C-alpha positions as CSV (number, residue, x, y, z in Angstrom):
1,M,-0.1,-0.6,-0.5
2,S,1.5,3.6,-1.0
3,I,1.1,7.2,1.3
4,N,1.0,10.1,0.5
5,H,1.6,13.1,1.9
6,K,-2.5,13.2,3.0
7,D,-2.5,10.3,4.8
8,V,0.4,11.2,7.2
9,C,0.1,15.2,7.5
10,H,-1.8,14.3,10.4
11,L,0.0,12.3,12.6
12,I,2.2,14.7,13.1
13,G,0.5,17.7,13.6
14,M,1.4,19.2,10.3
15,T,-0.9,20.3,7.3
16,E,-0.6,18.6,3.7
17,Q,1.5,21.7,2.5
18,E,3.8,22.0,6.1
19,C,4.2,18.0,4.7
20,M,4.9,18.6,1.5
21,S,7.2,21.3,1.8
22,W,8.9,19.4,5.0
23,T,10.1,16.1,2.5
24,H,11.4,18.6,-0.1
25,T,14.1,20.1,2.0
26,F,16.7,17.7,0.2
27,T,17.4,17.0,3.9
28,P,16.4,13.1,5.9
29,A,14.6,13.8,9.2
30,H,12.2,11.4,10.8
31,K,9.0,12.3,13.2
32,M,8.1,10.5,15.9
33,F,4.4,10.1,16.9
34,I,1.9,7.8,19.0
35,S,-1.6,6.7,16.7
36,E,-5.3,7.4,18.1
37,D,-5.1,3.3,18.6
38,G,-1.8,3.4,21.5
39,Y,0.6,2.3,18.5
40,L,3.9,3.9,18.3
41,G,5.0,5.3,14.9
42,C,7.6,7.3,12.6
43,I,7.8,9.1,9.5
44,Y,10.7,9.4,7.9
45,T,11.7,11.1,4.5
46,D,14.9,11.1,2.5
47,G,14.3,14.9,1.3
48,D,13.3,14.3,-2.0
49,D,9.6,13.3,-1.6
50,G,9.9,9.8,-0.6
51,L,8.5,8.9,2.6
52,M,8.2,6.3,4.8
53,L,6.0,5.8,7.7
54,F,6.4,2.7,10.2
55,S,3.9,1.9,13.1
56,T,4.3,-0.4,15.6
57,D,1.2,-1.9,14.3
58,C,2.1,-4.9,12.8
59,E,-0.1,-8.0,12.4
60,C,2.5,-10.8,11.5
61,F,5.3,-10.0,14.5
62,E,3.1,-7.9,16.8
63,D,4.8,-6.9,19.2
64,E,8.3,-8.1,17.3
65,G,7.9,-6.2,14.2
66,V,6.7,-2.9,12.5
67,S,5.1,-2.1,9.5
68,V,6.2,-0.1,6.7
69,Q,4.1,1.6,4.0
70,I,6.2,4.2,1.2
71,S,5.0,6.6,-1.1
72,G,5.0,6.4,-4.5
73,N,8.3,3.7,-5.7
74,Y,10.3,4.1,-3.7
75,C,12.4,5.8,-0.4
76,D,16.3,5.9,0.5
77,I,17.5,5.6,3.9
78,D,20.5,5.6,5.7
79,F,21.6,3.3,8.0
80,A,22.1,5.8,10.6
81,S,18.2,6.6,10.5
82,M,17.2,3.2,10.3
83,H,19.1,2.5,13.1
84,E,17.4,5.7,15.1
85,I,14.0,4.7,14.1
86,H,14.4,0.9,15.0
87,T,16.0,2.2,18.6
88,K,13.0,4.5,19.3
89,L,10.2,2.1,17.9
90,S,11.4,-1.1,19.3
91,G,12.5,0.8,22.8
92,W,15.8,-0.9,22.5
93,E,18.6,0.5,23.9
94,D,21.8,0.4,23.3
């Protein structure tokens, strides 16, 4: 399932226009959130219009996994950001 700015902007307290601007800064960034259902989540942008939605609402792995949705065809992520997001979503500390 593909996501877009309209799908995720409210999760991180942005308008659709603010979210679109945030994803076009050419700087990777992410914002954490807690969903209405109480799940922890994260919106990540690669800064070049790519979006990823990470959610601990994971059907296959329940509390031991994460669900990921992307916008468009792809979204790039660096290892440091992936590690930081994993650490925050799993509650695991170095």
